[in-house]
Residue, then its C-alpha position, 0 to 999 in steps of 0.5 A: m145185369h152188368e152193374m154187378g160186375i162193375a160194382s165188383s170191379v170198383l170194390e176190388a180197386v177200392r180194396g187195393e187202395a185200402r191195402r196201401h194204407p194199413g189200418a185205414r177204413v174206407c168211408k166213401v167211394g166216388l164214381r163218375i158215370g156219364e149219361w151214355a155210359g150204359v150204366d143204371p146208377d140205381a142198379l149200381q148202387f143196389c149191387f154195391d150195397a149187396l156186395l158189402a152186405g154183412s161184410e163190414p161193420q161200417p161199409p163205405t157209402l157210394d157217391i155217384e156223380f152223374r155227368p150229362r153228355q156234352n159236346r164241343c164245337a171245333t169251330c167256335g169252342t162252344v160246349f153244349a149239352l146234347k138235346d134229342y141227340e142233336t150234335r150240331c153246334p147251337d151257336c154257329g151251326e157247325p155239324s162236326t162236334e166232339a164229345v167232351s163228357g157223358n161217356e165216363l165210368e171212372l173211380a173218382y176218389v176213395e175217402l179213407e179214415e186213418p185210425 
């Protein structure tokens, strides 16, 4: 289950940010996870909660933003959601399109509460 490693890395980054703000409490952690990132959001949530269990009186909440896979047509500029792995542009039929979202796995924000 690689979600445990991801949750651990997220918490390490969050704690690093919290050290830059002595006395502040981490309230919320925001992640962006793409449809094709290979991460199960429910499993990641479970691992995040398990790593924090009993360690803090008010553990931060995890806010996961799911990003669907979208491509952009180089010819006409249309951005479209992929259906059935079809990458051809639905507007002009161009077969060559590029991914613009859906592969993300990023720490979007850390919400802190100052004392």
